[in-house]
C-alpha positions as CSV (number, residue, x, y, z in Angstrom):
1,X,-0.2,0.4,0.1
2,X,1.5,3.5,-1.2
3,X,1.1,6.0,1.9
4,X,2.3,9.1,0.6
5,X,5.2,11.3,-0.8
6,X,7.9,13.1,0.3
7,X,9.0,16.6,-1.0
8,X,12.9,17.9,0.3
9,X,14.4,21.3,-0.3
10,X,17.4,22.3,1.7
11,X,18.3,26.2,2.1
12,X,22.1,27.4,3.8
13,X,21.3,29.0,7.2
14,X,23.1,29.0,10.8
15,X,23.0,25.7,12.3
16,X,22.4,22.3,10.8
17,X,19.3,20.7,11.1
18,X,16.0,19.0,9.0
19,X,12.5,20.4,9.8
20,X,9.4,20.2,8.5
21,X,5.6,19.3,7.5
22,X,3.1,16.3,7.9
23,X,0.7,16.2,6.4
24,X,-2.5,13.8,5.9
25,X,-4.3,14.1,2.4
26,X,-7.9,12.9,3.0
27,X,-10.6,12.4,5.4
28,X,-9.2,10.2,8.5
29,X,-11.9,7.4,10.0
30,X,-13.8,8.0,12.4
31,X,-12.1,8.3,15.9
32,X,-14.6,7.1,18.8
33,X,-15.9,7.3,22.0
34,X,-13.3,6.1,25.4
35,X,-15.6,3.3,27.7
36,X,-14.2,5.4,30.1
37,X,-15.1,2.7,33.8
38,X,-17.0,4.6,36.6
39,X,-13.6,5.6,38.1
40,X,-12.9,7.5,35.4
41,X,-16.5,8.9,34.9
42,X,-16.0,10.3,38.4
43,X,-12.8,12.1,37.7
44,X,-13.7,14.2,34.3
45,X,-17.6,13.6,34.2
46,X,-18.5,16.4,32.0
47,X,-15.8,14.6,29.5
48,X,-16.8,12.1,26.5
49,X,-13.3,11.1,25.4
50,X,-12.0,10.1,22.3
51,X,-8.9,7.4,20.3
52,X,-7.2,10.2,18.8
53,X,-5.4,7.6,16.3
54,X,-5.2,10.8,13.9
55,X,-4.1,13.7,15.0
56,X,-4.9,16.4,12.1
57,X,-5.9,20.1,12.6
58,X,-8.2,22.5,10.5
59,X,-5.1,22.2,7.6
60,X,-4.7,18.7,7.6
61,X,-1.2,18.7,10.1
62,X,-0.7,16.1,11.7
63,X,0.2,15.7,14.9
64,X,2.3,12.2,16.6
65,X,4.6,11.4,14.3
66,X,7.6,9.8,14.9
67,X,10.6,11.5,12.8
68,X,13.9,9.8,13.2
69,X,17.1,9.1,10.9
70,X,16.7,6.0,9.7
71,X,20.3,5.2,8.2
72,X,24.1,6.7,8.6
73,X,24.4,7.5,11.9
74,X,25.5,3.0,12.4
75,X,28.4,2.4,14.5
76,X,28.6,6.1,16.3
77,X,28.6,6.1,19.9
78,X,26.3,8.8,21.4
79,X,25.3,9.8,24.9
80,X,22.5,8.9,27.0
81,X,20.6,11.7,28.1
82,X,20.7,11.6,31.9
83,X,17.2,13.4,32.3
84,X,14.2,10.8,32.0
85,X,10.9,10.8,29.1
86,X,8.0,11.1,30.6
87,X,5.0,9.4,30.1
88,X,2.0,9.8,32.5
89,X,-1.3,8.9,33.2
90,X,-3.3,11.2,33.3
91,X,-7.9,11.2,33.7
92,X,-6.9,7.8,32.9
93,X,-5.2,8.4,29.3
94,X,-1.9,8.5,28.8
95,X,0.0,11.7,28.0
96,X,1.0,12.0,25.7
97,X,0.2,9.5,23.8
98,X,3.3,8.3,21.2
99,X,6.3,9.6,22.3
100,X,10.4,8.4,22.4
101,X,13.3,7.4,23.8
102,X,17.0,6.9,23.2
103,X,18.4,3.4,24.3
104,X,19.5,3.4,27.5
105,X,17.4,6.3,29.0
106,X,14.6,6.1,31.1
107,X,11.1,6.6,30.3
108,X,9.3,7.4,33.8
109,X,5.5,6.7,34.0
110,X,3.6,9.6,36.6
111,X,-0.6,8.3,37.7
112,X,-1.3,11.4,38.9
113,X,-5.0,10.4,39.1
114,X,-6.5,9.7,42.1
115,X,-7.0,6.1,41.6
116,X,-5.0,2.8,41.0
117,X,-3.2,2.3,37.4
118,X,-1.5,-0.8,36.5
119,X,0.6,-0.7,33.1
120,X,1.9,-3.9,30.3
121,X,4.6,-3.1,28.2
122,X,4.4,-4.7,25.3
123,X,7.0,-4.3,22.7
124,X,7.8,-6.4,19.5
125,X,11.1,-8.4,20.3
126,X,11.4,-10.4,23.4
127,X,14.1,-8.3,24.8
128,X,12.2,-4.6,25.2
129,X,9.2,-6.7,26.9
130,X,8.1,-6.3,30.2
131,X,5.5,-7.2,32.5
132,X,2.2,-5.9,34.0
133,X,3.4,-3.4,37.0
134,X,0.8,-1.8,39.6
135,X,1.1,1.8,40.1
136,X,-0.9,3.5,43.3
137,X,-2.4,7.3,42.9
138,X,0.6,10.0,43.1
139,X,3.1,6.8,43.6
140,X,5.7,7.0,43.1
141,X,7.4,6.3,39.7
142,X,7.4,3.2,36.9
143,X,11.3,3.3,35.4
144,X,11.6,1.9,32.2
145,X,15.1,1.7,30.5
146,X,15.6,0.1,26.9
147,X,18.2,-1.4,25.0
148,X,17.3,-2.1,22.1
149,X,16.0,0.0,19.1
150,X,12.2,-0.8,18.5
151,X,9.6,0.9,16.6
152,X,6.8,-0.1,18.2
153,X,6.8,-0.8,22.1
154,X,2.8,-0.1,23.2
155,X,2.0,1.0,27.0
156,X,-0.4,-0.3,27.7
157,X,-3.5,-0.7,30.6
158,X,-4.3,-3.3,32.5
159,X,-7.2,-2.1,34.3
160,X,-8.8,1.1,32.5
161,X,-7.8,-1.1,28.9
162,X,-8.5,1.9,26.4
163,X,-5.8,3.3,27.4
164,X,-2.6,3.6,25.3
165,X,0.2,4.6,24.2
166,X,2.9,4.6,21.5
167,X,7.1,4.3,21.9
168,X,10.2,4.5,19.8
169,X,13.0,4.0,21.1
170,X,16.1,5.5,18.8
171,X,20.4,4.5,19.2
172,X,21.3,7.7,19.0
173,X,19.6,11.4,20.1
174,X,18.4,12.2,15.9
175,X,14.3,11.9,15.9
176,X,11.0,14.1,17.0
177,X,7.3,13.8,17.5
178,X,5.6,16.4,15.1
179,X,3.6,18.5,17.0
180,X,0.2,19.4,16.6
181,X,0.6,21.7,13.7
182,X,2.4,18.4,12.1
183,X,5.7,20.7,12.4
184,X,8.8,18.5,13.8
185,X,12.4,19.4,13.6
186,X,15.4,17.5,14.1
187,X,18.6,19.6,15.2
188,X,22.4,19.4,15.3
189,X,22.2,16.7,12.6
190,X,26.4,16.1,12.0
191,X,27.3,16.0,8.1
192,X,26.5,13.5,5.6
193,X,23.7,11.3,3.8
194,X,20.7,10.5,5.5
195,X,17.4,8.4,5.2
196,X,14.6,10.4,7.0
197,X,11.8,8.0,8.3
198,X,8.3,9.0,9.1
199,X,6.6,6.6,11.8
200,X,2.5,6.5,12.0
201,X,1.2,4.0,15.4
202,X,-1.2,2.8,12.9
203,X,2.1,1.9,10.7
204,X,2.4,4.0,7.8
205,X,5.8,4.7,7.2
206,X,7.8,6.8,4.6
207,X,11.6,7.6,3.5
208,X,13.3,10.3,2.3
209,X,17.5,10.6,1.2
210,X,18.8,13.6,2.6
211,X,22.5,15.2,1.9
212,X,23.5,17.6,5.4
213,X,26.4,20.1,5.6
214,X,28.4,21.7,8.5
215,X,25.4,24.4,8.0
216,X,22.6,24.3,6.9
217,X,19.0,23.4,7.2
218,X,17.3,20.5,4.8
219,X,13.2,20.7,5.0
220,X,11.0,17.7,4.5
221,X,7.6,17.2,4.6
222,X,6.0,14.8,4.2
223,X,2.2,14.0,3.3
224,X,0.6,10.4,4.2
225,X,-3.0,9.0,2.7
226,X,-5.8,8.9,4.9
227,X,-6.7,5.3,4.3
228,X,-9.7,4.0,2.8
């Protein structure tokens, strides 16, 4: 299935980075309301939260798409960030619903709700798989470290089964997640030739080859086609 296309334009500026916008072409499938249980309804009685599989703004900008360097960084070692990436359980949903981290970097899961949660990590490979872990209201963070790259690690709610977050893990720091307007930036990219890939949690993927100098900005816009 063809997911879409990429457009690349290079201009000279100070600093080496890759930026652009992810756009969805066509109408996305309808989202569905979440089947909140009684306890979760109590903490947000007037809300009707829905899934956010295709988070599209009024201009077609697509949020929650992972953008990363797919090739060109092999054989290099990169410093692991000391600060953790944080995934919150807030009003019986994971926030954010899509995030990325570096291999060896801690991922902390917080529970800001006044009720018990339980988290199951479901990974593409056994090396990244974890058991279900309970977390008390406003309790200590659950800490995870992933030692292998993976695009499709899913954090799932065990008690509240509609809860889901998608986490990608990379062996380098050159990645981003598109914002509400579909925009993204990957900063401080060394000179070289790279394949830039994008990954949507549904499995939609695109890629584009780009050459980076020591002092330039490369803009790459990707357009995904809405599934029919």
